[in-house]
C-alpha positions as CSV (number, residue, x, y, z in Angstrom):
1,M,50.4,-28.7,-18.6
2,A,47.5,-27.3,-20.6
3,A,47.5,-24.0,-21.6
4,P,46.6,-21.2,-19.1
5,V,43.1,-20.8,-18.5
6,Q,41.2,-17.7,-20.3
7,R,39.1,-16.8,-17.9
8,L,36.0,-14.7,-20.0
9,S,38.7,-13.1,-22.2
10,S,37.8,-9.8,-24.0
11,R,38.5,-11.9,-27.0
12,F,35.8,-14.7,-26.2
13,N,33.3,-11.5,-25.2
14,S,33.4,-10.7,-28.5
15,V,32.7,-13.6,-30.1
16,L,29.8,-13.8,-27.6
17,N,28.2,-10.4,-28.6
18,K,28.3,-11.3,-32.4
19,T,26.9,-14.9,-32.2
20,N,24.1,-16.6,-30.4
21,W,25.8,-19.6,-29.6
22,G,24.5,-22.3,-27.0
23,A,26.7,-24.0,-24.7
24,A,27.1,-27.0,-27.2
25,A,27.9,-25.0,-29.6
26,I,31.1,-23.5,-27.7
27,S,31.6,-27.0,-26.7
28,S,32.3,-27.9,-30.7
29,T,34.4,-24.6,-31.0
30,K,38.2,-24.7,-30.9
31,Y,40.5,-21.7,-29.3
32,N,43.6,-21.0,-30.5
33,N,43.5,-23.6,-32.1
34,K,42.7,-25.9,-29.0
35,P,39.7,-27.8,-28.0
36,R,37.9,-25.9,-25.6
37,T,34.5,-26.4,-23.8
38,Y,32.3,-24.2,-22.1
39,F,33.7,-24.8,-18.6
40,T,37.3,-23.5,-19.8
41,Y,35.9,-20.2,-20.0
42,S,34.5,-20.2,-16.6
43,P,36.1,-17.9,-14.3
44,E,34.2,-19.3,-11.1
45,I,37.3,-21.4,-9.5
46,A,35.3,-23.8,-7.8
47,Q,34.1,-25.0,-11.7
48,P,36.5,-28.4,-12.7
49,L,38.4,-28.0,-15.8
50,Q,39.1,-30.6,-18.2
51,R,43.2,-29.8,-17.2
52,E,45.9,-30.6,-15.0
53,P,48.4,-28.0,-13.4
54,K,51.8,-28.4,-14.1
55,W,53.5,-29.9,-10.6
56,T,56.9,-28.2,-10.6
57,T,59.1,-26.1,-7.9
58,A,59.1,-22.7,-7.1
59,E,62.3,-21.5,-9.1
60,E,60.6,-22.6,-12.0
61,A,57.0,-21.5,-11.7
62,V,57.6,-18.1,-11.2
63,K,59.7,-17.6,-14.7
64,C,56.3,-17.5,-16.4
65,I,56.6,-13.9,-14.8
66,K,57.5,-11.1,-17.5
67,S,58.7,-7.4,-17.2
68,G,55.5,-5.6,-16.8
69,D,53.3,-7.5,-15.4
70,T,51.1,-7.7,-12.5
71,V,51.6,-10.2,-9.9
72,F,48.9,-10.8,-6.5
73,L,50.1,-12.5,-3.6
74,S,47.6,-13.8,-1.2
75,G,47.9,-12.6,2.4
76,A,47.9,-12.9,5.9
77,A,48.5,-16.6,7.0
78,A,48.1,-17.5,3.3
79,T,51.1,-15.5,2.2
80,P,52.9,-17.8,-0.5
81,I,56.1,-16.7,1.2
82,Q,58.2,-19.4,-0.9
83,L,56.8,-18.3,-3.9
84,A,57.6,-14.4,-3.1
85,K,61.1,-15.4,-2.4
86,A,61.4,-17.0,-5.8
87,M,60.0,-14.6,-7.9
88,T,62.3,-12.0,-6.1
89,D,65.5,-13.9,-6.7
90,Y,64.2,-14.5,-10.7
91,G,63.7,-10.6,-11.3
92,K,66.8,-10.1,-10.2
93,S,68.7,-12.6,-12.1
94,A,66.6,-12.4,-14.8
95,G,67.0,-8.6,-15.2
96,L,63.1,-8.1,-14.8
97,K,61.7,-4.6,-15.1
98,G,58.4,-2.6,-13.9
99,V,56.6,-6.0,-11.9
100,T,54.0,-4.5,-9.8
101,V,53.1,-6.6,-6.8
102,C,49.7,-6.2,-5.3
103,H,48.4,-7.4,-2.0
104,M,46.7,-7.1,0.9
105,H,48.5,-7.6,4.5
106,T,51.1,-10.0,4.0
107,E,53.3,-12.1,6.5
108,G,57.2,-12.8,6.4
109,D,59.7,-10.9,4.6
110,A,58.8,-8.5,1.5
111,P,62.4,-8.9,-0.5
112,Y,60.7,-7.4,-3.8
113,T,60.5,-4.0,-1.4
114,N,64.4,-4.2,-0.9
115,E,66.6,-1.2,-2.3
116,D,67.9,-3.7,-4.6
117,C,64.4,-4.4,-6.1
118,A,64.2,-0.9,-7.0
119,G,63.1,-0.7,-10.6
120,I,62.3,-4.4,-10.6
121,F,59.5,-4.9,-8.3
122,R,56.9,-2.1,-7.2
123,S,54.4,-3.4,-4.1
124,M,51.0,-1.9,-4.4
125,S,49.5,-2.6,-1.0
126,F,45.7,-2.6,-0.3
127,F,46.4,-2.7,3.1
128,M,50.1,-2.2,4.4
129,A,51.8,-4.5,6.8
130,A,54.9,-3.9,8.5
131,N,57.2,-5.5,6.1
132,V,56.4,-3.1,3.3
133,R,56.1,0.3,5.3
134,K,60.0,1.2,5.0
135,G,59.5,0.4,0.9
136,V,56.3,3.2,1.2
137,A,58.4,5.6,3.1
138,E,61.0,5.4,0.8
139,G,59.2,5.9,-2.3
140,R,59.8,2.4,-3.6
141,S,56.3,1.2,-2.9
142,D,52.4,2.3,-3.1
143,A,49.6,1.9,-1.0
144,I,45.9,2.2,-2.4
145,P,43.2,4.1,0.4
146,I,40.2,1.8,0.1
147,F,37.8,0.2,2.2
148,L,38.1,-4.0,2.6
149,S,34.9,-4.5,1.4
150,E,36.0,-2.6,-2.0
151,I,39.3,-4.4,-2.9
152,P,37.4,-6.9,-5.1
153,L,35.9,-4.2,-7.1
154,L,39.9,-3.4,-8.4
155,F,39.9,-6.9,-9.9
156,T,36.3,-7.0,-11.3
157,R,36.1,-3.6,-13.0
158,K,39.6,-3.8,-14.4
159,I,41.3,-1.5,-12.3
160,V,44.2,-3.8,-11.1
161,K,44.7,-6.7,-14.1
162,P,46.9,-9.1,-12.4
163,D,48.9,-11.6,-14.9
164,V,50.0,-14.0,-12.2
165,A,47.8,-15.1,-9.0
166,M,50.3,-16.6,-6.3
167,I,48.4,-18.2,-3.9
168,Q,48.4,-20.6,-1.1
169,V,46.0,-23.7,-0.8
170,S,45.8,-26.8,0.9
171,P,46.3,-30.3,-0.8
172,P,43.7,-31.5,-3.4
173,D,41.1,-33.8,-1.9
174,E,39.7,-36.7,-4.0
175,H,37.8,-34.5,-6.1
176,G,40.6,-32.4,-6.8
177,F,39.0,-29.7,-4.8
178,C,41.5,-27.3,-2.7
179,S,40.8,-25.0,-0.2
180,L,41.5,-21.4,0.3
181,G,42.1,-22.4,4.0
182,T,43.0,-19.3,6.1
183,S,42.1,-16.5,3.3
184,V,39.3,-16.0,0.9
185,D,39.1,-12.2,1.4
186,C,39.8,-11.1,-2.3
187,V,41.7,-14.0,-3.6
188,R,38.6,-15.1,-5.1
189,A,38.6,-12.3,-7.2
190,A,41.9,-12.1,-8.0
191,C,41.9,-15.4,-9.1
192,S,39.3,-15.2,-11.3
193,N,40.7,-12.4,-13.2
194,S,44.5,-13.6,-13.5
195,K,46.0,-15.2,-16.3
196,I,47.7,-17.4,-14.4
197,I,47.5,-19.2,-11.1
198,I,50.4,-20.4,-9.1
199,A,49.7,-22.6,-6.2
200,H,51.4,-23.1,-3.2
201,V,50.3,-26.4,-1.9
202,N,50.7,-26.9,1.7
203,K,49.3,-29.8,4.0
204,Y,49.6,-27.4,6.9
205,M,47.0,-25.0,5.4
206,P,43.5,-26.2,7.1
207,R,40.7,-26.9,5.1
208,T,37.6,-24.5,5.3
209,F,34.2,-24.3,4.1
210,G,32.3,-21.5,2.6
211,D,33.7,-19.7,-0.2
212,A,37.2,-21.3,0.1
213,A,36.9,-24.3,-2.7
214,I,38.9,-23.9,-5.5
215,H,39.5,-26.9,-8.0
216,S,43.2,-27.5,-8.4
217,S,42.3,-27.5,-12.6
218,H,42.3,-23.8,-12.4
219,F,46.1,-24.2,-11.1
220,D,48.8,-23.3,-14.2
221,Y,51.8,-24.3,-11.8
222,A,51.3,-26.3,-8.3
223,V,54.3,-25.9,-6.1
224,Q,54.2,-28.5,-3.0
225,H,55.9,-27.0,-0.1
226,D,55.1,-28.3,3.6
227,V,55.6,-25.8,6.1
228,P,53.7,-24.2,9.2
229,L,51.7,-21.4,8.9
230,P,53.1,-17.8,10.5
231,N,51.2,-16.8,13.7
232,G,54.6,-14.4,14.4
233,H,54.0,-11.2,16.4
234,H,50.4,-11.7,16.4
235,T,50.4,-14.2,19.2
236,G,52.1,-14.6,22.8
237,K,51.9,-11.1,24.0
238,P,49.6,-10.7,27.1
239,P,47.2,-7.7,27.3
240,S,49.0,-5.0,29.4
241,E,46.8,-3.6,32.5
242,A,45.5,-0.6,30.4
243,E,44.2,-3.1,27.6
244,T,42.8,-5.5,30.0
245,Q,40.5,-2.6,31.6
246,I,39.5,-1.4,28.2
247,G,38.4,-5.2,27.5
248,K,36.4,-5.0,30.8
249,N,34.8,-1.3,29.9
250,I,33.8,-2.9,27.1
251,G,32.9,-6.4,27.4
252,E,30.9,-5.3,31.0
253,N,29.2,-2.2,29.5
254,L,28.5,-2.5,25.7
255,V,28.6,-6.2,24.9
256,E,25.2,-7.4,25.4
257,D,23.8,-11.3,25.5
258,G,23.0,-12.3,22.1
259,A,25.1,-9.8,20.4
260,T,27.2,-10.4,17.0
261,L,30.4,-9.0,17.6
262,Q,33.4,-8.2,15.2
263,L,36.7,-7.8,16.2
264,G,40.2,-8.4,15.1
265,I,43.5,-9.6,16.4
266,G,45.9,-8.0,18.9
267,S,45.9,-7.2,22.6
268,I,43.1,-5.0,22.8
269,P,40.6,-7.8,21.2
270,D,42.2,-10.3,23.3
271,A,41.4,-8.5,26.4
272,V,37.7,-7.8,25.1
273,L,37.2,-11.8,24.3
274,A,38.7,-12.5,28.0
275,A,35.8,-10.4,29.6
276,L,33.3,-11.9,28.0
277,S,33.3,-15.7,29.4
278,N,30.3,-15.2,31.4
279,H,28.1,-14.0,28.5
280,K,25.3,-16.2,26.7
281,D,24.5,-16.6,22.7
282,L,27.5,-14.2,21.1
283,G,27.8,-14.6,17.3
284,I,30.7,-13.6,15.1
285,H,30.6,-12.3,12.2
286,S,33.8,-10.7,11.3
287,E,36.5,-10.2,8.3
288,M,39.0,-11.7,11.0
289,F,38.9,-13.4,14.6
290,A,41.5,-14.1,16.9
291,G,42.4,-17.5,19.1
292,G,40.6,-15.9,22.0
293,V,37.4,-17.0,20.0
294,I,38.1,-20.6,20.6
295,D,37.8,-20.7,24.6
296,L,34.7,-18.6,24.4
297,V,33.3,-21.4,22.0
298,K,34.4,-24.0,24.3
299,K,32.8,-22.4,27.5
300,G,29.3,-22.1,25.5
301,A,29.5,-18.2,25.5
302,I,29.9,-18.2,21.5
303,T,27.0,-20.0,19.7
304,N,25.7,-17.9,17.0
305,N,22.5,-19.1,17.7
306,N,20.7,-15.7,17.9
307,K,22.3,-14.7,14.3
308,T,19.8,-14.1,11.5
309,L,21.9,-14.5,8.7
310,H,24.1,-18.2,8.9
311,K,22.6,-18.8,12.2
312,G,24.9,-21.4,14.4
313,K,27.9,-20.5,12.2
314,I,31.1,-18.4,12.6
315,I,31.5,-16.0,9.7
316,S,35.0,-14.4,9.0
317,S,37.3,-14.0,5.7
318,F,40.6,-14.5,7.0
319,L,42.9,-15.6,9.5
320,I,45.8,-15.3,11.3
321,G,47.3,-16.7,14.7
322,P,48.2,-19.7,16.4
323,K,48.6,-22.9,15.6
324,E,45.6,-23.8,18.1
325,L,43.5,-21.3,15.6
326,Y,44.5,-23.3,12.4
327,D,43.5,-26.6,14.0
328,F,40.2,-25.0,15.7
329,V,39.1,-24.1,11.8
330,D,40.8,-27.1,10.1
331,N,37.8,-29.2,8.4
332,N,35.4,-27.2,10.9
333,P,31.5,-26.4,9.5
334,F,31.2,-24.5,12.5
335,I,33.1,-21.9,10.7
336,E,32.6,-20.7,7.0
337,M,35.1,-18.3,5.4
338,K,33.6,-15.8,2.8
339,V,34.3,-13.6,0.4
340,V,35.5,-9.9,1.9
341,D,32.7,-8.0,-0.1
342,Y,30.1,-10.0,1.2
343,T,31.6,-10.5,5.2
344,N,32.2,-6.5,5.2
345,N,28.5,-5.5,3.2
346,R,27.1,-2.7,5.3
347,T,23.5,-4.4,4.5
348,I,24.9,-7.7,5.4
349,I,26.4,-6.4,8.7
350,S,23.3,-4.6,9.7
351,Q,21.3,-7.6,9.9
352,H,22.8,-9.0,12.6
353,P,21.3,-8.8,16.3
354,K,22.8,-6.3,18.4
355,M,25.7,-6.2,16.1
356,T,28.9,-4.8,17.7
357,A,31.9,-3.5,15.9
358,I,35.1,-2.8,18.1
359,N,38.0,-1.3,15.9
360,S,41.2,0.3,17.4
361,C,43.5,3.6,15.9
362,I,46.4,5.6,16.1
363,E,44.8,8.5,17.2
364,V,41.0,10.6,18.1
365,D,41.0,14.8,18.3
366,L,38.5,16.3,20.6
367,T,36.0,16.5,17.8
368,G,36.1,12.4,17.2
369,Q,37.9,12.4,14.3
370,V,39.9,8.6,13.9
371,V,43.2,8.5,12.5
372,S,43.6,5.0,11.7
373,D,46.3,4.4,8.8
374,S,48.9,6.7,9.4
375,I,51.1,8.7,11.8
376,G,50.8,12.3,10.3
377,T,52.5,12.4,7.0
378,R,53.6,8.5,7.4
379,M,51.4,5.4,6.3
380,F,51.3,2.9,9.0
381,S,48.6,0.4,7.8
382,G,45.0,1.3,5.7
383,F,41.2,1.1,6.5
384,G,40.9,-2.3,6.4
385,G,37.2,-3.1,7.7
386,Q,36.9,-0.5,10.1
387,V,34.8,2.0,8.0
388,D,32.7,-1.1,6.9
389,F,31.4,-2.3,10.1
390,I,31.4,1.1,12.2
391,R,28.8,2.0,9.7
392,G,27.4,-1.3,9.3
393,A,26.9,-1.6,13.2
394,A,25.5,1.9,13.4
395,E,22.8,1.1,10.9
396,G,21.4,-2.3,12.2
397,F,18.5,-3.2,11.5
398,D,17.5,-3.6,15.1
399,G,18.5,-0.6,16.4
400,K,21.0,-1.9,18.8
401,G,24.2,-2.0,17.1
402,K,27.2,-0.7,18.6
403,P,30.2,1.0,16.8
404,I,33.4,1.3,19.0
405,I,36.6,2.7,18.7
406,A,38.9,1.2,21.5
407,L,42.6,2.5,22.3
408,Q,44.8,3.6,25.2
409,S,44.7,7.1,26.0
410,I,48.6,7.2,25.6
411,N,51.3,5.6,23.6
412,P,53.2,3.6,26.0
413,K,56.3,4.3,24.9
414,T,56.1,7.8,24.1
415,K,53.7,8.2,27.0
416,D,52.1,11.1,24.8
417,T,48.1,11.4,24.7
418,K,46.0,9.6,21.9
419,I,43.0,11.8,22.2
420,V,44.6,14.9,21.0
421,P,43.6,18.4,20.4
422,I,44.0,18.0,16.4
423,I,45.3,15.2,14.8
424,K,48.8,15.1,13.4
425,P,49.5,17.1,10.0
426,G,49.4,14.9,7.1
427,A,47.5,12.6,9.1
428,G,44.5,10.9,7.3
429,V,41.1,10.7,8.8
430,V,39.6,7.0,8.7
431,T,36.6,7.3,10.1
432,T,34.8,10.7,10.6
433,R,33.3,12.2,13.7
434,G,29.9,11.5,11.6
435,H,30.7,8.0,12.0
436,V,31.8,7.4,15.6
437,H,29.5,6.2,18.3
438,Y,31.6,5.2,21.2
439,V,35.3,5.5,22.3
440,V,36.6,3.4,24.8
441,T,39.9,3.9,27.0
442,E,41.1,2.2,30.1
443,F,39.5,5.6,31.7
444,G,35.9,4.8,30.6
445,I,33.6,5.3,27.8
446,A,32.6,8.1,25.7
447,Q,29.3,8.2,24.1
448,L,29.6,10.9,21.2
449,F,26.7,9.9,19.0
450,G,24.2,12.9,19.0
451,K,26.5,15.0,20.8
452,T,27.9,18.7,20.3
453,L,31.4,19.5,19.6
454,R,31.6,21.3,22.9
455,Q,29.8,18.0,24.7
456,R,32.1,15.7,22.4
457,A,35.5,17.7,23.6
458,Y,34.3,17.1,27.3
459,A,32.9,13.3,27.0
460,L,36.6,12.1,25.4
461,I,38.4,14.3,28.0
462,Q,36.8,12.6,30.9
463,I,38.6,9.0,29.3
464,A,41.9,10.9,28.3
465,H,44.8,10.5,30.9
466,P,44.7,12.5,34.0
467,D,48.3,13.6,33.1
468,H,46.9,15.3,29.8
469,R,43.6,16.2,30.6
470,Q,44.3,19.8,31.8
471,A,46.3,20.8,28.7
472,L,43.2,19.0,26.7
473,E,40.6,21.3,28.1
474,K,42.6,24.4,27.7
475,A,43.2,23.1,23.8
476,A,39.6,22.8,23.6
477,F,38.7,26.0,24.7
478,E,41.3,27.7,22.4
479,R,39.9,26.0,19.7
480,L,36.0,26.1,20.2
481,K,35.8,29.4,22.1
482,V,33.7,27.5,24.6
483,M,34.5,25.6,27.8
484,P,33.9,21.9,27.1
485,S,30.8,20.5,28.9
486,P,28.4,17.7,29.6
């Protein structure tokens, strides 16, 4: 195995600052007593280098991790589950201490967050999944509140300095290029700023286009392990009656022909997609999308023909879903995977025609404050791309963008209202009352933009569950000292 790539190291930068070398001079220099070329120093992970990875086992590859290191894990369907397990086992057997494991939403078990790993590993989530909530709640793990669009800045600004990046890729082609497949998001920034890259090479990882290319010469270790990608709880559960009605309310009243859509995964986005089969020339520009998009492409409802950017292309940053979704995106030039600081850039979002952003939440208070990442003081998920797209749609260049918050009127299990007089103590506001334009439940649509507090309260009470409207009206009067009215 060649020496680890020194990706624009501080040592090399200091040399460049003191000299006026060109590429030819750099090519002839020696670095750490080994021949180096200009390209060896490139942080661009699609640039081929004159080196080969060491093909080995997961158990051997993770032995490069040391106490005090920061390890990055790619997420969603590209979570390197086998590498994470090998890392956990090695950390315990080798007596490692103080290893930080940073990541977005990951799939599968997260054994490094278990009680027996306290002091060995500490998870740090940029967006929490269910597998780390217990660790965060019990103080063994951390969460960073951050907009999805700004996660790559953690690496480029050296706020988070990964020593090791563990990722999952497709097998190399005849030119040595692999694909990041289902997760481009912040992976490129993490890899470009990591000292060592360990790649789980998986024939089931689809080869995607856009920003997904990574050359195998950037891998320090490569582990061949073929295993189907996860879908788990993200598929197979049909929308409830209430969710189906929410989908109809949005699809029939707020989504126009020619609109560009952002929507995630889950029952409500699936219900919205199911209500759009008679629409025309829809486009997709979203940090992620679900399997329901496939049917709309086949029916001709999604063409992307009206988009001002990437006309004719679906743009996304990461994916998770059923096997049909992975088969759909594999080697398909109709889909381009982009870095998340591009997909979620407000200026990029706002240029799309009739940009319609559909996001869900945990609760909304009577003034329009939206809680999405926490239940009281208990952290639940993260900011994700909600604010990026809510604001990008509101700033649409054509003035026709629609920022939408969608939620069921009550918690299906507890029957508690999700439109509340005040947010739960300790809960965090993700989308402010100033950001909100539309709130949708199964009982209708509340248009809040430009409305006073009493008008907002009135509109939200009208779409609350009938069993809770009287109590909400009383609470609104006590809070605002005036009756809610249109």
